N, C-alpha and C positions, 0 to 999 in steps of 0.2 A: 157524449154525447152530441151529434151534430143537430144544430137549432135551422128548423126551416121558416122559411118565410111565407105566413098566411096573408095570400088575398081575399078579394072577397067570392073571389070566382073558385079557390081553395072551397073541397068539400069536408067535414066534420066529420066523422062518420065514429063514434063509440058503444065501445062493444066493452061489455059488461060479464066480465067471467064471474060467474057468482061461488062458492063456495061456502062450506059448513063452519068454516072456519076460518082464522088465519084477517090477520092485515091486510093491507091493497095499496100498491105503487104503482102508479102512473109510466106509459116507457109511449114516446110515440112513433111509429113508424114509416115512415116515405112511405109509398105508391102506384111510384112512375106509371106503373103500368095499367091499374085504376084512370077507368072518364075524369077528365076534370085531374091529374096528381096528387088523389084526395091518403090528405094525412089521417091513418088511422091511428086513434092514442089508446092502448088496450091500459087494462085494468090489470093487476098480476097479483094477485094469492104467495101471502107469502106467511109460510104455517110458519108459528107458536109449538111450542112445544111444552108440557104439561111437566113441573115435576113429578120422577115418580115417585108415592107414597112411602112415609118412610118407618120401617118399625125396633121395638125394643125390644135388644133380649133382655130378659129377665133373669137373674141366679137367686132360688129360693133357697135360704138359711135350710139347711141341713146338720141333724147331732151327729151325725155318723164317721162325713168322713173329719179326715185332722187340716187347718189349715193352714197350714204349708203343699200340704195336698192341690185342695180348692186355687193354691193363689200359683203354682207352679204346672196346673191344667189349666187357667186362665189363662197362661202364656203361651201353653202349646196352642190352642185351639186360637185364639184372638190374637195372631201376631205383635199386633196396635197396639198393642195393652204393654204398657212398661210396665215394672217389680210394685212402682209405686200406687200408680192407677187400678192392679193387678189385686194389693192389696185394701188399698178401700173400696172393691168392689165388695170383694171380704167380709171385709167388717163394715161393709154397707148394710148386707145379708144377714151376718148374722146380729148388728145389734138393729135393725127393726126389720127385718124377717124377710124382704126380698131388698134384690143390688140391680144398680144397671148398669149392666156391663158394656152396650155398644148399641148407636141405633145407623140407625145402613137400611138398604134393596134391601127383600123378603124373603130372597132367595140366600144373599147371604146369614141374613138371620135367621134362615130355616138351618142352614147349614149349620152357624155357632151352636145352635140351639139344640139339632140331633146330636150335633159331637159330646157339647157338653155334657148329655142324658147317658150316652154312651161310654163315658169315662165313670160313670156312674155319679153325676151332678145332678141338680132337679132344677133344670133349668124351660119358660117359656116365652113366648111370644107374642106384641099384643101392638097397635098402629100411636104411630107419634101422636097422635091429636087423639 
């Protein structure tokens, strides 16, 4: 960044651009074509992204399907689950009535839940918080 010396004859104009969200950073711009060699300080808006809401994919206990089928189906539908993770989810659902499969964004959560349902398991989603 070039630093320009300011003199008493230099006019400084501040332009504040307002925005509904974000943080600001200052940027100095020399404008020699303006009368008096005006230096303009612009306040730039930087957008801050909020993380998208997360959703829990839940597996509900069902006495119809065999435990091995539930574990293999979980692993097919949610490839990030290890064998041990799938077994833990199945046992949690078996022992408590509901097991936490994964926490993710809304679209994959809906996909996982609907795919589990299509394979004969009972699944729902709910917001993480």
